[in-house]
PyMOL Python script that loads the backbone (N, CA, C, O; Angstrom):
from pymol import cmd

cmd.read_pdbstr("""\
ATOM      1  N   GLU A   1      -9.667  11.728  16.032  1.00  0.00           N
ATOM      2  CA  GLU A   1      -9.195  10.604  16.810  1.00  0.00           C
ATOM      3  C   GLU A   1      -7.695  10.426  16.550  1.00  0.00           C
ATOM      4  O   GLU A   1      -7.258  10.407  15.400  1.00  0.00           O
ATOM      5  N   VAL A   2      -6.930  10.300  17.599  1.00  0.00           N
ATOM      6  CA  VAL A   2      -5.490  10.098  17.498  1.00  0.00           C
ATOM      7  C   VAL A   2      -5.201   8.607  17.580  1.00  0.00           C
ATOM      8  O   VAL A   2      -5.705   7.911  18.462  1.00  0.00           O
ATOM      9  N   MET A   3      -4.388   8.131  16.654  1.00  0.00           N
ATOM     10  CA  MET A   3      -4.012   6.718  16.652  1.00  0.00           C
ATOM     11  C   MET A   3      -2.527   6.592  16.933  1.00  0.00           C
ATOM     12  O   MET A   3      -1.723   7.389  16.449  1.00  0.00           O
ATOM     13  N   VAL A   4      -2.174   5.605  17.703  1.00  0.00           N
ATOM     14  CA  VAL A   4      -0.774   5.309  17.971  1.00  0.00           C
ATOM     15  C   VAL A   4      -0.251   4.465  16.813  1.00  0.00           C
ATOM     16  O   VAL A   4      -0.892   3.498  16.403  1.00  0.00           O
ATOM     17  N   PHE A   5       0.904   4.831  16.295  1.00  0.00           N
ATOM     18  CA  PHE A   5       1.503   4.069  15.198  1.00  0.00           C
ATOM     19  C   PHE A   5       2.381   2.982  15.798  1.00  0.00           C
ATOM     20  O   PHE A   5       3.407   3.263  16.418  1.00  0.00           O
ATOM     21  N   LYS A   6       1.966   1.750  15.607  1.00  0.00           N
ATOM     22  CA  LYS A   6       2.677   0.607  16.177  1.00  0.00           C
ATOM     23  C   LYS A   6       3.677   0.051  15.163  1.00  0.00           C
ATOM     24  O   LYS A   6       3.476   0.194  13.957  1.00  0.00           O
ATOM     25  N   PRO A   7       4.749  -0.581  15.639  1.00  0.00           N
ATOM     26  CA  PRO A   7       5.757  -1.140  14.719  1.00  0.00           C
ATOM     27  C   PRO A   7       5.172  -2.125  13.701  1.00  0.00           C
ATOM     28  O   PRO A   7       5.634  -2.183  12.561  1.00  0.00           O
ATOM     29  N   GLN A   8       4.170  -2.887  14.100  1.00  0.00           N
ATOM     30  CA  GLN A   8       3.602  -3.859  13.153  1.00  0.00           C
ATOM     31  C   GLN A   8       2.876  -3.163  12.002  1.00  0.00           C
ATOM     32  O   GLN A   8       2.685  -3.765  10.945  1.00  0.00           O
ATOM     33  N   TYR A   9       2.470  -1.908  12.189  1.00  0.00           N
ATOM     34  CA  TYR A   9       1.848  -1.167  11.101  1.00  0.00           C
ATOM     35  C   TYR A   9       2.848  -0.929   9.971  1.00  0.00           C
ATOM     36  O   TYR A   9       2.485  -0.995   8.797  1.00  0.00           O
ATOM     37  N   GLN A  10       4.086  -0.656  10.315  1.00  0.00           N
ATOM     38  CA  GLN A  10       5.109  -0.446   9.288  1.00  0.00           C
ATOM     39  C   GLN A  10       5.312  -1.709   8.471  1.00  0.00           C
ATOM     40  O   GLN A  10       5.458  -1.644   7.250  1.00  0.00           O
ATOM     41  N   GLN A  11       5.324  -2.850   9.130  1.00  0.00           N
ATOM     42  CA  GLN A  11       5.455  -4.126   8.420  1.00  0.00           C
ATOM     43  C   GLN A  11       4.264  -4.332   7.484  1.00  0.00           C
ATOM     44  O   GLN A  11       4.433  -4.786   6.352  1.00  0.00           O
ATOM     45  N   MET A  12       3.074  -4.002   7.951  1.00  0.00           N
ATOM     46  CA  MET A  12       1.869  -4.128   7.138  1.00  0.00           C
ATOM     47  C   MET A  12       1.950  -3.211   5.916  1.00  0.00           C
ATOM     48  O   MET A  12       1.565  -3.604   4.815  1.00  0.00           O
ATOM     49  N   ILE A  13       2.446  -1.998   6.110  1.00  0.00           N
ATOM     50  CA  ILE A  13       2.594  -1.038   5.012  1.00  0.00           C
ATOM     51  C   ILE A  13       3.582  -1.560   3.972  1.00  0.00           C
ATOM     52  O   ILE A  13       3.331  -1.462   2.771  1.00  0.00           O
ATOM     53  N   GLN A  14       4.693  -2.108   4.427  1.00  0.00           N
ATOM     54  CA  GLN A  14       5.700  -2.620   3.496  1.00  0.00           C
ATOM     55  C   GLN A  14       5.175  -3.809   2.705  1.00  0.00           C
ATOM     56  O   GLN A  14       5.401  -3.898   1.498  1.00  0.00           O
ATOM     57  N   GLU A  15       4.480  -4.720   3.368  1.00  0.00           N
ATOM     58  CA  GLU A  15       3.924  -5.874   2.663  1.00  0.00           C
ATOM     59  C   GLU A  15       2.869  -5.436   1.655  1.00  0.00           C
ATOM     60  O   GLU A  15       2.824  -5.951   0.538  1.00  0.00           O
ATOM     61  N   ALA A  16       2.022  -4.491   2.044  1.00  0.00           N
ATOM     62  CA  ALA A  16       1.006  -3.988   1.120  1.00  0.00           C
ATOM     63  C   ALA A  16       1.661  -3.259  -0.052  1.00  0.00           C
ATOM     64  O   ALA A  16       1.186  -3.362  -1.183  1.00  0.00           O
ATOM     65  N   GLY A  17       2.744  -2.525   0.203  1.00  0.00           N
ATOM     66  CA  GLY A  17       3.463  -1.840  -0.866  1.00  0.00           C
ATOM     67  C   GLY A  17       4.046  -2.810  -1.875  1.00  0.00           C
ATOM     68  O   GLY A  17       3.989  -2.572  -3.081  1.00  0.00           O
ATOM     69  N   GLU A  18       4.603  -3.899  -1.384  1.00  0.00           N
ATOM     70  CA  GLU A  18       5.141  -4.921  -2.290  1.00  0.00           C
ATOM     71  C   GLU A  18       4.030  -5.532  -3.127  1.00  0.00           C
ATOM     72  O   GLU A  18       4.211  -5.772  -4.321  1.00  0.00           O
ATOM     73  N   ARG A  19       2.889  -5.783  -2.516  1.00  0.00           N
ATOM     74  CA  ARG A  19       1.760  -6.359  -3.255  1.00  0.00           C
ATOM     75  C   ARG A  19       1.215  -5.377  -4.288  1.00  0.00           C
ATOM     76  O   ARG A  19       0.906  -5.763  -5.415  1.00  0.00           O
ATOM     77  N   LEU A  20       1.099  -4.110  -3.902  1.00  0.00           N
ATOM     78  CA  LEU A  20       0.629  -3.110  -4.866  1.00  0.00           C
ATOM     79  C   LEU A  20       1.583  -3.007  -6.050  1.00  0.00           C
ATOM     80  O   LEU A  20       1.144  -2.857  -7.190  1.00  0.00           O
ATOM     81  N   ALA A  21       2.867  -3.087  -5.790  1.00  0.00           N
ATOM     82  CA  ALA A  21       3.860  -2.973  -6.858  1.00  0.00           C
ATOM     83  C   ALA A  21       3.783  -4.139  -7.835  1.00  0.00           C
ATOM     84  O   ALA A  21       4.043  -3.969  -9.026  1.00  0.00           O
ATOM     85  N   THR A  22       3.431  -5.315  -7.343  1.00  0.00           N
ATOM     86  CA  THR A  22       3.355  -6.488  -8.214  1.00  0.00           C
ATOM     87  C   THR A  22       1.973  -6.701  -8.813  1.00  0.00           C
ATOM     88  O   THR A  22       1.776  -7.603  -9.627  1.00  0.00           O
ATOM     89  N   GLY A  23       1.006  -5.861  -8.407  1.00  0.00           N
ATOM     90  CA  GLY A  23      -0.341  -5.991  -8.953  1.00  0.00           C
ATOM     91  C   GLY A  23      -1.219  -6.947  -8.192  1.00  0.00           C
ATOM     92  O   GLY A  23      -2.321  -7.264  -8.639  1.00  0.00           O
ATOM     93  N   ASN A  24      -0.753  -7.416  -7.045  1.00  0.00           N
ATOM     94  CA  ASN A  24      -1.549  -8.320  -6.222  1.00  0.00           C
ATOM     95  C   ASN A  24      -2.423  -7.531  -5.261  1.00  0.00           C
ATOM     96  O   ASN A  24      -2.112  -6.397  -4.898  1.00  0.00           O
ATOM     97  N   ASP A  25      -3.521  -8.153  -4.858  1.00  0.00           N
ATOM     98  CA  ASP A  25      -4.404  -7.532  -3.873  1.00  0.00           C
ATOM     99  C   ASP A  25      -3.637  -7.345  -2.569  1.00  0.00           C
ATOM    100  O   ASP A  25      -3.006  -8.289  -2.092  1.00  0.00           O
ATOM    101  N   PRO A  26      -3.676  -6.145  -1.978  1.00  0.00           N
ATOM    102  CA  PRO A  26      -2.925  -5.920  -0.737  1.00  0.00           C
ATOM    103  C   PRO A  26      -3.505  -6.644   0.467  1.00  0.00           C
ATOM    104  O   PRO A  26      -2.928  -6.583   1.553  1.00  0.00           O
ATOM    105  N   GLY A  27      -4.617  -7.318   0.305  1.00  0.00           N
ATOM    106  CA  GLY A  27      -5.179  -8.095   1.401  1.00  0.00           C
ATOM    107  C   GLY A  27      -6.095  -7.271   2.283  1.00  0.00           C
ATOM    108  O   GLY A  27      -6.776  -6.356   1.820  1.00  0.00           O
ATOM    109  N   ILE A  28      -6.100  -7.611   3.560  1.00  0.00           N
ATOM    110  CA  ILE A  28      -7.038  -6.996   4.498  1.00  0.00           C
ATOM    111  C   ILE A  28      -6.470  -5.744   5.160  1.00  0.00           C
ATOM    112  O   ILE A  28      -6.887  -5.377   6.258  1.00  0.00           O
ATOM    113  N   VAL A  29      -5.543  -5.105   4.508  1.00  0.00           N
ATOM    114  CA  VAL A  29      -4.926  -3.885   5.031  1.00  0.00           C
ATOM    115  C   VAL A  29      -5.988  -2.787   5.111  1.00  0.00           C
ATOM    116  O   VAL A  29      -6.722  -2.578   4.144  1.00  0.00           O
ATOM    117  N   PRO A  30      -6.086  -2.083   6.237  1.00  0.00           N
ATOM    118  CA  PRO A  30      -7.033  -0.967   6.318  1.00  0.00           C
ATOM    119  C   PRO A  30      -6.726   0.095   5.255  1.00  0.00           C
ATOM    120  O   PRO A  30      -5.569   0.315   4.894  1.00  0.00           O
ATOM    121  N   GLU A  31      -7.773   0.741   4.768  1.00  0.00           N
ATOM    122  CA  GLU A  31      -7.617   1.735   3.706  1.00  0.00           C
ATOM    123  C   GLU A  31      -6.610   2.818   4.067  1.00  0.00           C
ATOM    124  O   GLU A  31      -5.894   3.309   3.194  1.00  0.00           O
ATOM    125  N   ARG A  32      -6.544   3.197   5.335  1.00  0.00           N
ATOM    126  CA  ARG A  32      -5.644   4.284   5.743  1.00  0.00           C
ATOM    127  C   ARG A  32      -4.177   3.949   5.516  1.00  0.00           C
ATOM    128  O   ARG A  32      -3.332   4.845   5.528  1.00  0.00           O
ATOM    129  N   PHE A  33      -3.858   2.665   5.306  1.00  0.00           N
ATOM    130  CA  PHE A  33      -2.475   2.267   5.073  1.00  0.00           C
ATOM    131  C   PHE A  33      -2.140   2.136   3.592  1.00  0.00           C
ATOM    132  O   PHE A  33      -0.981   1.906   3.245  1.00  0.00           O
ATOM    133  N   LEU A  34      -3.118   2.276   2.722  1.00  0.00           N
ATOM    134  CA  LEU A  34      -2.835   2.126   1.290  1.00  0.00           C
ATOM    135  C   LEU A  34      -2.010   3.286   0.733  1.00  0.00           C
ATOM    136  O   LEU A  34      -1.168   3.081  -0.141  1.00  0.00           O
ATOM    137  N   ILE A  35      -2.243   4.490   1.226  1.00  0.00           N
ATOM    138  CA  ILE A  35      -1.448   5.628   0.751  1.00  0.00           C
ATOM    139  C   ILE A  35       0.012   5.470   1.160  1.00  0.00           C
ATOM    140  O   ILE A  35       0.889   5.585   0.304  1.00  0.00           O
ATOM    141  N   PRO A  36       0.314   5.209   2.447  1.00  0.00           N
ATOM    142  CA  PRO A  36       1.736   5.021   2.782  1.00  0.00           C
ATOM    143  C   PRO A  36       2.336   3.788   2.104  1.00  0.00           C
ATOM    144  O   PRO A  36       3.534   3.766   1.818  1.00  0.00           O
ATOM    145  N   ALA A  37       1.525   2.767   1.844  1.00  0.00           N
ATOM    146  CA  ALA A  37       2.040   1.587   1.152  1.00  0.00           C
ATOM    147  C   ALA A  37       2.437   1.944  -0.275  1.00  0.00           C
ATOM    148  O   ALA A  37       3.473   1.502  -0.771  1.00  0.00           O
ATOM    149  N   SER A  38       1.609   2.744  -0.925  1.00  0.00           N
ATOM    150  CA  SER A  38       1.935   3.191  -2.282  1.00  0.00           C
ATOM    151  C   SER A  38       3.192   4.045  -2.280  1.00  0.00           C
ATOM    152  O   SER A  38       4.063   3.894  -3.137  1.00  0.00           O
ATOM    153  N   ARG A  39       3.275   4.933  -1.320  1.00  0.00           N
ATOM    154  CA  ARG A  39       4.456   5.801  -1.220  1.00  0.00           C
ATOM    155  C   ARG A  39       5.718   4.982  -0.966  1.00  0.00           C
ATOM    156  O   ARG A  39       6.772   5.262  -1.536  1.00  0.00           O
ATOM    157  N   TRP A  40       5.606   3.981  -0.119  1.00  0.00           N
ATOM    158  CA  TRP A  40       6.743   3.116   0.196  1.00  0.00           C
ATOM    159  C   TRP A  40       7.221   2.406  -1.076  1.00  0.00           C
ATOM    160  O   TRP A  40       8.421   2.324  -1.338  1.00  0.00           O
ATOM    161  N   ALA A  41       6.267   1.896  -1.859  1.00  0.00           N
ATOM    162  CA  ALA A  41       6.618   1.213  -3.109  1.00  0.00           C
ATOM    163  C   ALA A  41       7.230   2.183  -4.116  1.00  0.00           C
ATOM    164  O   ALA A  41       8.187   1.837  -4.809  1.00  0.00           O
ATOM    165  N   LEU A  42       6.683   3.395  -4.199  1.00  0.00           N
ATOM    166  CA  LEU A  42       7.235   4.401  -5.113  1.00  0.00           C
ATOM    167  C   LEU A  42       8.649   4.798  -4.716  1.00  0.00           C
ATOM    168  O   LEU A  42       9.534   4.882  -5.567  1.00  0.00           O
ATOM    169  N   ASP A  43       8.864   5.043  -3.431  1.00  0.00           N
ATOM    170  CA  ASP A  43      10.190   5.453  -2.954  1.00  0.00           C
ATOM    171  C   ASP A  43      11.254   4.403  -3.243  1.00  0.00           C
ATOM    172  O   ASP A  43      12.418   4.739  -3.462  1.00  0.00           O
ATOM    173  N   ARG A  44      10.863   3.143  -3.244  1.00  0.00           N
ATOM    174  CA  ARG A  44      11.814   2.059  -3.480  1.00  0.00           C
ATOM    175  C   ARG A  44      11.846   1.614  -4.935  1.00  0.00           C
ATOM    176  O   ARG A  44      12.557   0.675  -5.293  1.00  0.00           O
ATOM    177  N   ARG A  45      11.072   2.296  -5.766  1.00  0.00           N
ATOM    178  CA  ARG A  45      11.018   2.011  -7.210  1.00  0.00           C
ATOM    179  C   ARG A  45      10.743   0.533  -7.482  1.00  0.00           C
ATOM    180  O   ARG A  45      11.410  -0.106  -8.296  1.00  0.00           O
ATOM    181  N   LEU A  46       9.744   0.014  -6.777  1.00  0.00           N
ATOM    182  CA  LEU A  46       9.398  -1.392  -6.939  1.00  0.00           C
ATOM    183  C   LEU A  46       8.637  -1.651  -8.235  1.00  0.00           C
ATOM    184  O   LEU A  46       8.581  -2.783  -8.715  1.00  0.00           O
ATOM    185  N   ALA A  47       8.058  -0.605  -8.794  1.00  0.00           N
ATOM    186  CA  ALA A  47       7.327  -0.701 -10.061  1.00  0.00           C
ATOM    187  C   ALA A  47       7.214   0.713 -10.626  1.00  0.00           C
ATOM    188  O   ALA A  47       7.429   1.687  -9.905  1.00  0.00           O
ATOM    189  N   PRO A  48       6.880   0.831 -11.904  1.00  0.00           N
ATOM    190  CA  PRO A  48       6.666   2.165 -12.470  1.00  0.00           C
ATOM    191  C   PRO A  48       5.528   2.888 -11.730  1.00  0.00           C
ATOM    192  O   PRO A  48       4.563   2.252 -11.305  1.00  0.00           O
ATOM    193  N   PRO A  49       5.642   4.201 -11.578  1.00  0.00           N
ATOM    194  CA  PRO A  49       4.614   4.949 -10.848  1.00  0.00           C
ATOM    195  C   PRO A  49       3.189   4.719 -11.359  1.00  0.00           C
ATOM    196  O   PRO A  49       2.251   4.627 -10.567  1.00  0.00           O
ATOM    197  N   GLY A  50       3.031   4.629 -12.666  1.00  0.00           N
ATOM    198  CA  GLY A  50       1.698   4.401 -13.221  1.00  0.00           C
ATOM    199  C   GLY A  50       1.097   3.081 -12.788  1.00  0.00           C
ATOM    200  O   GLY A  50      -0.107   2.991 -12.548  1.00  0.00           O
ATOM    201  N   ASP A  51       1.926   2.057 -12.686  1.00  0.00           N
ATOM    202  CA  ASP A  51       1.439   0.746 -12.252  1.00  0.00           C
ATOM    203  C   ASP A  51       0.998   0.781 -10.791  1.00  0.00           C
ATOM    204  O   ASP A  51      -0.047   0.235 -10.436  1.00  0.00           O
ATOM    205  N   ILE A  52       1.794   1.420  -9.956  1.00  0.00           N
ATOM    206  CA  ILE A  52       1.444   1.508  -8.535  1.00  0.00           C
ATOM    207  C   ILE A  52       0.151   2.305  -8.368  1.00  0.00           C
ATOM    208  O   ILE A  52      -0.718   1.932  -7.580  1.00  0.00           O
ATOM    209  N   THR A  53       0.030   3.400  -9.111  1.00  0.00           N
ATOM    210  CA  THR A  53      -1.181   4.221  -9.040  1.00  0.00           C
ATOM    211  C   THR A  53      -2.400   3.426  -9.473  1.00  0.00           C
ATOM    212  O   THR A  53      -3.436   3.458  -8.808  1.00  0.00           O
ATOM    213  N   LYS A  54      -2.281   2.711 -10.589  1.00  0.00           N
ATOM    214  CA  LYS A  54      -3.394   1.907 -11.096  1.00  0.00           C
ATOM    215  C   LYS A  54      -3.795   0.841 -10.079  1.00  0.00           C
ATOM    216  O   LYS A  54      -4.982   0.638  -9.821  1.00  0.00           O
ATOM    217  N   ASN A  55      -2.813   0.169  -9.507  1.00  0.00           N
ATOM    218  CA  ASN A  55      -3.105  -0.879  -8.532  1.00  0.00           C
ATOM    219  C   ASN A  55      -3.692  -0.307  -7.244  1.00  0.00           C
ATOM    220  O   ASN A  55      -4.541  -0.938  -6.614  1.00  0.00           O
ATOM    221  N   PHE A  56      -3.244   0.885  -6.851  1.00  0.00           N
ATOM    222  CA  PHE A  56      -3.789   1.560  -5.674  1.00  0.00           C
ATOM    223  C   PHE A  56      -5.283   1.820  -5.865  1.00  0.00           C
ATOM    224  O   PHE A  56      -6.095   1.462  -5.011  1.00  0.00           O
ATOM    225  N   TYR A  57      -5.641   2.444  -6.989  1.00  0.00           N
ATOM    226  CA  TYR A  57      -7.050   2.766  -7.216  1.00  0.00           C
ATOM    227  C   TYR A  57      -7.889   1.507  -7.405  1.00  0.00           C
ATOM    228  O   TYR A  57      -9.043   1.462  -6.976  1.00  0.00           O
ATOM    229  N   ARG A  58      -7.332   0.505  -8.030  1.00  0.00           N
ATOM    230  CA  ARG A  58      -8.066  -0.749  -8.199  1.00  0.00           C
ATOM    231  C   ARG A  58      -8.378  -1.369  -6.838  1.00  0.00           C
ATOM    232  O   ARG A  58      -9.480  -1.873  -6.620  1.00  0.00           O
ATOM    233  N   SER A  59      -7.406  -1.330  -5.922  1.00  0.00           N
ATOM    234  CA  SER A  59      -7.638  -1.911  -4.598  1.00  0.00           C
ATOM    235  C   SER A  59      -8.660  -1.092  -3.805  1.00  0.00           C
ATOM    236  O   SER A  59      -9.422  -1.654  -3.018  1.00  0.00           O
ATOM    237  N   LEU A  60      -8.682   0.223  -4.005  1.00  0.00           N
ATOM    238  CA  LEU A  60      -9.683   1.050  -3.315  1.00  0.00           C
ATOM    239  C   LEU A  60     -11.096   0.759  -3.810  1.00  0.00           C
ATOM    240  O   LEU A  60     -12.037   0.734  -3.017  1.00  0.00           O
ATOM    241  N   THR A  61     -11.250   0.541  -5.109  1.00  0.00           N
ATOM    242  CA  THR A  61     -12.593   0.301  -5.645  1.00  0.00           C
ATOM    243  C   THR A  61     -13.141  -1.057  -5.237  1.00  0.00           C
ATOM    244  O   THR A  61     -14.353  -1.266  -5.300  1.00  0.00           O
ATOM    245  N   ARG A  62     -12.302  -1.969  -4.827  1.00  0.00           N
ATOM    246  CA  ARG A  62     -12.754  -3.294  -4.386  1.00  0.00           C
ATOM    247  C   ARG A  62     -13.317  -3.276  -2.969  1.00  0.00           C
ATOM    248  O   ARG A  62     -13.958  -4.237  -2.544  1.00  0.00           O
ATOM    249  N   ARG A  63     -13.084  -2.206  -2.247  1.00  0.00           N
ATOM    250  CA  ARG A  63     -13.482  -2.162  -0.827  1.00  0.00           C
ATOM    251  C   ARG A  63     -14.873  -1.634  -0.642  1.00  0.00           C
ATOM    252  O   ARG A  63     -15.350  -1.536   0.489  1.00  0.00           O
TER     253      ARG A  63
END
""", "prot")
cmd.dss("prot")
cmd.show_as("cartoon", "prot")
cmd.util.cbc("prot")
cmd.orient("prot")
């Protein structure tokens, strides 16, 4: 299935990335956006890589 990437998806990815970096739940973001959100947070060095990774996996296990 091909999905169109809409501008609001980028905003959702950035907000989820900020939340992952701070250890907060990324909210109702679809799982498919958690990887780019983590990458966005890593690229901007919002938190140490280990923290972002830990928060990423923690958010996946809650779903």
